C-alpha positions as CSV (number, residue, x, y, z in Angstrom):
1,X,88.9,74.2,141.6
2,X,89.7,77.9,141.2
3,X,92.7,77.1,139.0
4,X,90.7,74.8,136.8
5,X,88.0,77.4,136.4
6,X,90.6,80.0,135.5
7,X,92.0,77.7,132.8
8,X,88.6,77.3,131.3
9,X,88.3,81.1,130.7
10,X,88.9,81.9,127.0
11,X,92.2,83.6,126.5
12,X,90.6,86.8,124.9
13,X,88.5,87.2,128.0
14,X,91.6,87.0,130.2
15,X,93.3,89.7,128.1
16,X,90.1,91.9,128.2
17,X,90.1,91.4,132.0
18,X,93.8,92.6,132.1
19,X,92.8,95.6,130.1
20,X,89.9,96.5,132.3
21,X,91.7,95.9,135.6
22,X,94.7,97.8,134.4
23,X,92.5,100.7,133.4
24,X,90.8,100.7,136.8
25,X,94.2,100.5,138.5
26,X,95.4,103.5,136.6
27,X,92.2,105.5,137.5
28,X,92.3,104.5,141.2
29,X,96.1,104.7,141.8
30,X,96.7,107.7,139.6
31,X,100.4,108.5,139.1
32,X,101.3,105.7,141.5
33,X,100.2,103.2,138.8
34,X,103.3,103.9,136.8
35,X,105.1,101.6,139.2
36,X,103.2,98.7,137.5
37,X,104.9,99.4,134.2
38,X,107.6,96.7,134.7
39,X,104.9,94.0,134.3
40,X,104.3,95.4,130.8
41,X,108.0,95.7,130.1
42,X,108.5,92.0,131.0
43,X,105.9,91.0,128.4
44,X,107.4,93.3,125.8
45,X,110.9,92.0,126.3
46,X,109.7,88.4,126.2
47,X,108.0,89.1,122.8
48,X,111.2,90.7,121.5
49,X,113.1,87.6,122.6
50,X,110.9,85.5,120.3
51,X,110.8,87.5,117.1
52,X,114.2,86.9,115.4
53,X,114.4,83.1,115.9
54,X,110.7,82.6,115.3
55,X,110.6,84.5,112.0
56,X,113.8,82.7,110.8
57,X,112.6,79.2,111.6
58,X,109.1,79.7,110.5
59,X,109.9,81.1,107.1
60,X,112.5,78.4,106.4
61,X,110.0,75.7,107.3
62,X,107.3,77.3,105.1
63,X,109.6,77.4,102.0
64,X,111.0,73.9,102.5
65,X,107.5,72.5,103.0
66,X,106.5,73.8,99.6
67,X,109.5,72.1,98.1
68,X,108.4,68.8,99.5
69,X,105.3,68.8,97.3
70,X,107.0,67.8,94.1
71,X,103.9,66.6,92.4
72,X,102.2,70.0,93.1
73,X,105.0,72.3,92.1
74,X,103.0,74.3,89.6
75,X,100.1,74.6,92.0
76,X,102.5,75.5,94.8
77,X,104.1,78.4,93.0
78,X,100.8,79.8,91.7
79,X,99.2,79.4,95.1
80,X,102.1,81.1,96.9
81,X,102.2,83.8,94.3
82,X,98.5,84.6,94.7
83,X,99.0,84.6,98.5
84,X,101.8,87.2,98.1
85,X,99.7,89.3,95.6
86,X,96.7,89.5,97.8
87,X,98.8,90.1,100.9
88,X,100.5,93.1,99.2
89,X,97.1,94.4,98.2
90,X,95.9,94.0,101.7
91,X,98.9,96.0,103.1
92,X,98.3,98.9,100.7
93,X,94.6,98.9,101.5
94,X,95.4,99.0,105.2
95,X,97.9,101.8,104.7
96,X,95.4,103.8,102.6
97,X,92.5,103.4,105.0
98,X,94.7,104.0,108.1
99,X,96.1,107.2,106.5
100,X,92.7,108.6,105.7
101,X,91.2,108.1,109.2
102,X,92.5,110.2,112.1
103,X,92.4,107.3,114.6
104,X,94.6,109.0,117.1
105,X,92.7,112.3,117.2
106,X,94.5,114.9,119.3
107,X,96.0,112.3,121.6
108,X,99.8,112.2,121.6
109,X,101.7,110.0,124.1
110,X,105.4,110.2,124.8
111,X,107.9,107.4,124.8
112,X,111.5,107.3,125.7
113,X,112.3,104.6,123.1
114,X,111.4,106.7,120.0
115,X,114.4,108.6,118.6
116,X,115.1,110.7,115.7
117,X,115.6,108.3,112.8
118,X,117.7,108.8,109.7
119,X,115.3,107.3,107.1
120,X,117.1,105.9,104.1
121,X,115.9,106.2,100.6
122,X,113.9,103.4,98.9
123,X,117.0,102.1,97.0
124,X,119.0,102.0,100.2
125,X,116.1,100.1,101.9
126,X,116.4,97.4,99.2
127,X,120.1,97.2,99.6
128,X,119.7,97.0,103.4
129,X,117.5,93.9,103.0
130,X,120.6,91.9,102.2
131,X,122.5,91.0,105.4
132,X,126.2,91.4,105.4
133,X,126.5,89.4,108.5
134,X,123.4,87.2,109.0
135,X,124.4,86.4,112.6
136,X,124.6,90.0,113.4
137,X,121.2,90.6,111.8
138,X,119.7,87.9,114.1
139,X,121.4,89.3,117.1
140,X,120.3,92.9,116.4
141,X,116.8,91.9,115.3
142,X,117.0,93.3,111.8
143,X,113.7,91.8,110.6
144,X,113.9,92.4,106.8
145,X,117.4,91.0,106.7
146,X,116.3,87.9,108.7
147,X,113.4,87.3,106.3
148,X,115.6,87.5,103.3
149,X,118.3,85.3,104.8
150,X,115.7,82.7,105.9
151,X,114.1,82.7,102.5
152,X,117.5,82.1,100.8
153,X,118.3,79.3,103.3
154,X,114.9,77.6,102.5
155,X,115.5,77.9,98.8
156,X,119.0,76.5,99.1
157,X,117.8,73.5,101.3
158,X,115.2,72.7,98.6
159,X,117.9,72.9,95.9
160,X,120.4,70.6,97.8
161,X,117.7,68.0,98.4
162,X,118.3,64.9,100.4
163,X,121.7,65.9,101.7
164,X,120.2,68.9,103.4
165,X,117.5,66.8,105.2
166,X,119.4,66.9,108.6
167,X,119.5,70.7,108.5
168,X,115.9,70.9,107.4
169,X,114.8,68.6,110.3
170,X,116.8,70.7,112.8
171,X,115.2,73.9,111.7
172,X,111.8,72.3,111.6
173,X,112.4,71.1,115.2
174,X,113.6,74.6,116.1
175,X,110.4,76.0,114.7
176,X,108.3,73.7,116.8
177,X,110.2,74.7,119.9
178,X,109.7,78.4,119.0
179,X,106.0,77.8,118.5
180,X,105.8,76.3,122.0
181,X,107.8,79.1,123.5
182,X,105.5,81.5,121.8
183,X,102.5,79.9,123.5
184,X,104.2,80.1,126.8
185,X,105.1,83.8,126.4
186,X,101.6,84.7,125.2
187,X,100.2,83.4,128.4
188,X,101.8,86.5,129.9
189,X,99.6,88.8,127.7
190,X,96.9,89.5,130.3
191,X,99.6,90.5,132.9
192,X,101.5,92.6,130.4
193,X,98.4,94.4,129.2
194,X,97.4,95.0,132.9
195,X,100.8,96.6,133.6
196,X,100.9,98.7,130.5
197,X,97.3,100.0,130.8
198,X,97.8,100.9,134.4
199,X,100.9,102.8,133.5
200,X,99.2,104.5,130.5
201,X,96.1,105.6,132.3
202,X,98.0,106.6,135.4
203,X,100.3,108.7,133.3
204,X,98.0,110.2,130.7
205,X,94.4,109.6,131.9
206,X,91.3,107.9,130.4
207,X,91.4,110.0,127.2
208,X,94.0,107.5,125.9
209,X,91.2,105.0,125.3
210,X,88.9,107.1,123.1
211,X,90.6,106.4,119.7
212,X,90.0,102.6,119.9
213,X,86.6,102.9,118.2
214,X,88.0,104.6,115.2
215,X,90.8,101.9,115.0
216,X,88.2,99.1,115.0
217,X,86.2,100.9,112.3
218,X,89.3,101.3,110.1
219,X,90.0,97.6,110.3
220,X,86.5,96.6,109.3
221,X,86.3,99.1,106.5
222,X,89.7,97.9,105.0
223,X,88.7,94.2,105.4
224,X,85.4,94.7,103.6
225,X,87.1,96.6,100.8
226,X,89.6,93.8,100.4
227,X,87.0,91.1,100.4
228,X,84.7,92.7,98.0
229,X,87.0,94.4,95.5
230,X,90.3,92.3,95.6
231,X,88.8,88.8,96.1
232,X,85.7,89.6,94.1
233,X,87.8,91.2,91.4
234,X,90.0,88.1,91.1
235,X,87.1,85.8,90.9
236,X,85.5,88.0,88.2
237,X,88.5,88.9,86.0
238,X,91.1,86.2,86.7
239,X,88.8,83.1,87.0
240,X,86.0,84.7,84.9
241,X,83.4,83.5,87.3
242,X,80.5,85.1,89.2
243,X,81.6,86.8,92.4
244,X,78.1,86.7,93.7
245,X,78.0,82.9,93.4
246,X,81.4,82.7,95.0
247,X,80.3,84.8,98.0
248,X,77.0,82.9,98.3
249,X,78.8,79.6,98.5
250,X,81.5,81.0,100.8
251,X,79.0,82.5,103.3
252,X,78.8,79.4,105.6
253,X,82.6,79.4,106.1
254,X,82.7,83.2,106.5
255,X,80.1,83.0,109.3
256,X,82.0,80.2,111.1
257,X,85.3,82.1,110.7
258,X,83.7,85.3,112.0
259,X,82.1,83.6,115.1
260,X,85.1,81.4,116.0
261,X,88.0,83.6,115.0
262,X,89.9,80.4,114.0
263,X,91.1,79.6,110.5
264,X,92.0,76.1,111.5
265,X,88.7,75.6,113.3
266,X,86.9,76.7,110.1
267,X,88.7,74.2,107.9
268,X,85.9,71.5,107.9
269,X,83.4,74.1,106.7
270,X,85.7,75.9,104.2
271,X,86.5,72.4,102.8
272,X,82.7,71.8,102.3
273,X,82.4,75.2,100.7
274,X,85.2,74.7,98.2
275,X,83.7,71.3,97.3
276,X,80.4,73.0,96.6
277,X,82.3,75.4,94.4
278,X,83.7,72.5,92.4
279,X,87.3,72.6,93.6
280,X,88.9,69.2,93.5
281,X,89.4,67.4,96.8
282,X,93.0,66.9,95.8
283,X,93.8,70.6,95.5
284,X,91.4,71.7,98.2
285,X,93.2,69.4,100.8
286,X,96.4,71.2,99.8
287,X,95.5,74.8,99.5
288,X,93.1,75.2,102.5
289,X,95.5,74.0,105.2
290,X,98.4,75.8,103.5
291,X,96.2,79.0,103.4
292,X,95.3,78.6,107.1
293,X,99.0,78.6,107.8
294,X,100.4,81.1,105.3
295,X,97.6,83.2,103.7
296,X,96.9,85.9,106.3
297,X,95.7,89.0,104.5
298,X,93.7,90.1,107.5
299,X,96.4,89.4,110.1
300,X,99.5,90.0,108.0
301,X,98.4,92.8,105.7
302,X,95.5,94.9,106.9
303,X,96.0,94.7,110.6
304,X,99.7,95.5,111.0
305,X,99.5,98.3,108.5
306,X,96.6,100.1,110.2
307,X,97.9,99.2,113.7
308,X,101.3,100.7,112.9
309,X,99.7,103.9,111.7
310,X,97.4,104.0,114.7
311,X,100.4,103.6,117.1
312,X,102.4,106.2,115.2
313,X,99.5,108.6,115.5
314,X,98.9,108.2,119.2
315,X,102.6,108.7,119.9
316,X,102.8,111.7,117.5
317,X,105.5,110.0,115.3
318,X,105.3,111.1,111.6
319,X,105.6,108.4,108.9
320,X,107.0,109.1,105.4
321,X,106.9,107.0,102.2
322,X,109.9,104.9,103.2
323,X,108.1,103.9,106.4
324,X,105.0,103.0,104.5
325,X,107.0,100.8,102.1
326,X,108.7,99.1,105.0
327,X,105.4,98.5,106.7
328,X,103.9,97.0,103.5
329,X,106.9,94.8,102.7
330,X,107.5,93.6,106.3
331,X,103.8,92.9,106.9
332,X,103.3,91.0,103.7
333,X,106.4,88.8,103.9
334,X,106.3,88.2,107.6
335,X,102.8,86.9,107.4
336,X,103.8,84.0,105.2
337,X,106.2,82.7,107.8
338,X,104.5,83.5,111.1
339,X,100.8,83.1,110.4
340,X,100.5,79.6,111.7
341,X,101.8,80.6,115.1
342,X,99.3,81.0,118.0
343,X,98.9,84.7,118.6
344,X,100.5,85.4,115.2
345,X,98.8,88.8,114.9
346,X,100.8,90.0,117.9
347,X,104.0,88.5,116.6
348,X,103.5,90.0,113.1
349,X,102.6,93.4,114.6
350,X,105.8,93.3,116.7
351,X,107.8,92.6,113.5
352,X,106.2,95.5,111.7
353,X,106.6,98.0,114.6
354,X,110.2,96.9,115.1
355,X,111.0,97.4,111.4
356,X,110.0,101.1,111.4
357,X,111.1,101.9,115.0
358,X,107.7,102.3,116.6
359,X,107.2,101.7,120.4
360,X,106.0,98.2,121.2
361,X,104.1,99.5,124.2
362,X,101.4,100.6,121.8
363,X,100.4,96.9,121.5
364,X,98.7,97.3,124.9
365,X,96.1,99.7,123.5
366,X,94.8,97.1,121.0
367,X,95.4,93.8,122.7
368,X,92.2,93.9,124.7
369,X,90.0,94.5,121.6
370,X,91.9,91.9,119.6
371,X,88.9,89.5,119.7
372,X,86.6,92.0,118.0
373,X,89.3,92.6,115.4
374,X,90.2,88.9,115.1
375,X,86.7,88.1,113.9
376,X,86.9,90.1,110.7
377,X,90.6,89.3,110.3
378,X,89.8,85.5,110.3
379,X,86.8,86.0,108.0
380,X,89.1,87.8,105.6
381,X,91.7,85.1,105.8
382,X,89.3,82.2,105.2
383,X,87.7,84.0,102.3
384,X,91.1,84.5,100.7
385,X,91.9,80.8,101.1
386,X,88.7,79.8,99.2
387,X,89.2,82.5,96.6
388,X,92.7,81.1,95.9
389,X,91.3,77.6,95.7
390,X,88.9,78.7,93.0
391,X,91.2,81.0,91.0
392,X,94.3,78.7,90.9
393,X,92.1,75.6,90.6
394,X,90.4,77.1,87.5
395,X,93.8,77.8,85.9
396,X,95.1,74.3,86.6
397,X,92.0,72.3,85.7
398,X,91.2,71.6,89.4
399,X,87.7,73.3,89.2
400,X,84.4,71.9,87.9
401,X,82.8,75.1,86.5
402,X,79.4,73.5,86.2
403,X,79.5,72.6,89.9
404,X,80.6,76.2,90.7
405,X,77.6,77.5,88.8
406,X,75.2,75.1,90.4
407,X,72.8,76.2,93.2
408,X,74.4,73.8,95.8
409,X,75.6,75.6,99.0
410,X,77.5,73.8,101.8
411,X,75.7,73.4,105.1
412,X,77.6,74.0,108.4
413,X,75.4,71.2,109.8
414,X,77.1,68.7,107.6
415,X,80.4,69.3,109.4
416,X,79.2,69.0,112.9
């Protein structure tokens, strides 16, 4: 009975419990609580184990799945292009907002893993994206090189066609295995957060928790800027339609996404919303599931950018322009491949932190408040999916403008 009751507890509540209990352990045990750090190290090492094979398999599968939609080739490229455009914009908005807000305050933690880094120039960063030895890149966890290699493999599989089907199937099976392994590892999150928070509070005191409010504020500000100006601007200037009518018809899906924090769980409502906007069912049934898997401006653009800056601030690690460019590129591209993975925000943040050499222990600070952040992240992602359906649909004749301009609004009750 107790085990069944525990299983019914929502995952985010388990993580929050780990955060609270770890904090209490740190307060009560004091410096003795540092002995609980191995629990956190176990979780961090398990996450590190996932990143390289997960990113490789997921990105290859994403690219090859686009290639299988031969009758939607034009729509596919336009859709993916818009995903990348808005993802890049989200990254830069996140970097800008994160840089303007002093989230870390005067708090500076120490970490044995941070070393003096020789930061290469931007041209060298571009050159370093090409792996000389792909297997070495996988073994060493060089994320940008893994992303580039995986993208090239996916493109090559599409070009070869039927002869490459066995390799495509093997990598697809590998991706499913990695997704399942990710689910298994993420079950350790409450334990890992407990161990890391007990260590942090025992070592540094409760003042370590004060900057979290500013971090949440920065995420919400950046997300609202992105929704209003980027999505609204594309509706206005690219599709030449009314942003107010778009947001009015998108509101039911936004509310469901905000309350459930699930892009896939919002699909029935977002489908109804795009139909009320006049998007054809044919294109809507393609772009919305694809967007729920690949278009993650909130998770893959805004969140990793601000979280990386936050973690750098609390550890007192200065970031320069090369670091910002690495964060933007890594967050944007990695989101395309890993967004469909359960707990993808943690995976994508791990990828981003690893790319710029920031300590992964910082994840413990924001894991417990992930639910609060995930609400606005998901609302951003779902809004981006619907915006893409309208903008690309308009350009490809898949949008009924009269229907878009009508007064009809989807009802969440219709999807119950």
